[in-house]
N, C-alpha and C positions, 0 to 999 in steps of 0.2 A: 768302038769310037766313034763309029759314023751312025749311030743310034740303032743299027739294024740287031734284032733280037730273036732270032732264028729258034731259041730254044724256049722261049716265053710261053709257049702253047703248053708245053709239059710241065710248067711249073704246079698246072692245076691239080696235077697228080700227086703233087709231093704229100706223104702220110703226116708230115708235122707241122709244114706250113704252106697250103695251097694258095698259090697267088696268081693272079692273072694281070697285073699291073705293071706297065712300064716303070724302068728305073728314072727317076727323075735326075736331070742332069744337075750338075754341080759347078758353081762359078761360071756358067755359060758353055761347059763341056759336057758331052756324052760320058757315061760311065760305062766302062766296059765289064761285061758280066759273063759272056761265054755260057758255058753249061754249068757253072756254078750257080748256087743259091743266091750269091750275093756278091757284089762288087769286091768287097773286103776279101772274101775266100779267092777269086778271081787274082785280083793283085799279089795277095800273101803266097799263092802259089809260085808266080814267077820270081818274087822276092827271095823265096826259099832255096830256089833252084840256082839263083845267080853264083854263089859260092862255088857250086859242084861244076857248074859249066865253065867257069873262069878257070878252076883249075885245071881242065883239060888242055890249056896251053902248053902245060909242061910236056904233052904226049906229042910225039914227033908228027903222027899223022894227023893229028886234032888240032893243032895251033891256031890255023887261018879262021877254021869253025869254031873254035871256042870264043874269039873275039865275035863272030857274029851272032852266036848263041847268048853271050855276055848282053850285046846291046839290044837281042830280042827280049831279054828277060827283063832289062832295065826300062823298055818301052811298054812291056806288059804290067809292070809293077805300076808307071806313072799313069797308064791309061785307065785304070780304075778310080781314078780321083777319090783316093781315099787316104784318111791320115795313118791308118796302120801299116797298108804296104809302103807308104812313102817312108815311114820310121824305120819300117825293117830294110829296105834298100839302103837307107843311108848309114846304119849300122852295119849292113852288110860290106858295104864300098869302105867304110872308116877301117873295118876291121881287115879288109884285104890290101886297104893301103899301108897298114901296120906289118903286114906278112914280112917285110924285110928289115922291119926295125922292131923287133920284139922285145929288145931292151926298153922300150918307152911304156910297155904296156902297165906295167908295175907302177910307176911314177903317175900315170895318165890315171889308173885307178884311184891312187889315193888323191891326187888333185880333184876326181870327181868326189870323192866323199867330203871332202874339205869344202869345196864348192857348195855341196848341197848344205852342209850344216850352216856356211857363211849365209847363203841365200836364205835360208830359213829365220836367221838372225836380223839380217838387214830387210827383209820385207815384211817382217812380222806374221807371217802366214806360211802354212806348210810349203817347203821347198817343191812339192810335186805339184801344186796348183800353178806356182812360177813356171816351172819346166812346162807343163802341159798347155798352158796358155800360149806359150812361146811358139811351142810346135804345133802351132795350128795354121798351114799356111793356105790350107785350100777350106776353111770353114767346116772342117769335122767336129765330132762330137768330144773333142777331149775335154771339156767343161763336165761332160757327162760321167766320164770315167773317173775324174778327181772327186766329183761330188760322191760317187759311189763310193770311192775309198774312203770318205769322211764319213758316211752313214755306216760302213762296216766295222770302225773304229768305235763310233758312237754307240752302235748295238751290239758289242762285241759279246757282252753278257748273256744276249739272247742265242746265239748262233755257236758260241765255243765250244760247248760239251758235244752236241750231235747235231748242228745245223739246223734247219727249220723242217726238216722231215720231206722234202721235195716240193714244199709250199713256197707260195709267192712272198717274199720276207716283206712286204707291203710299204715299200720304200718309194712306189711309183708317185704319190702325192709330193715328194719332195725332189722328184727329178723330172716332173713335169708330164707325166705319163701315166695312163692308167693300169699299168703294172710294171715290175722291176726287171728291166733288161740289163743283166748283168753281163757286162761286157768285159770284164776282168778275170782272168783264168783263175787267179788265186782268190779273189772274193767269190766265186762261183763254187771252187771246192770247200771254201769256209761255211758259205750259207747251205750247200748240199751235205757236207760230211764232218763239219767241225773243224776244229783247231787241227786236228788228228789228219785230216784230209789235205789241209795247207801243207803241214811239215811234209807228208808223204809226197806232194806234187815237187818241193823243195829238194827232197832225198832223190828224186828221180831225176830233177834235172843237174843236182849236182854229179850224179851218177854218169849221165851223157855227157856233161863237159868231161868229167875225168876219163872215160873211153876214148873221148874225142883226142884228147892232148895225148893220150896213150897212143894211140893208133898214128896221130902225127909224128910221134916220135920214132915210132917202127918205121914208118915210111920214109923218114928223112935219115934214119940209121940203120938199115935193113940187117938181119944178121947174115953173115957169109957160111 
């Protein structure tokens, strides 16, 4: 956060993206990066561990430390000054707030789906354009992600079968760049592996959430 980047000299040895440039501040604040290759990864790491460390409050000898670590995780995510970690943190905090109100989960999901449909009808544009444009408090590249989805849909006939064979899709000119920076994991799987890759990613995510739900139920009602 203070602008000190002690790991910067080592980035020149990165085999896939050697760099020696300082990360530019955003909205007047320095972006924490630590030993990661990008502030997004730094913030995402902290946001990812927030639910885990917060759950330690249930353990007798970890209660006080759990709150301290949770605060550190939130600060770490915020210090990246990146929209991705910000969104991850907000989702994590929202889900943690629903921990004791699980009966609200299904109604909220239904409300979310209805809201997406209503937003698209009222705004006369894709709902994700509206959502992503509003979830951009720090000047990140949400517009880039929204446009990326547009391009993936418009060119689905080119990649649905087997992707682009590891080649650049050639969408850079529509994104204001010399190359296509695919910052959406679903789109990335599509352009690399085709529609089968997108389906495989969805199956993996569904399996993960299913196992998380199963483990949560086991923890709440352990067999005696």
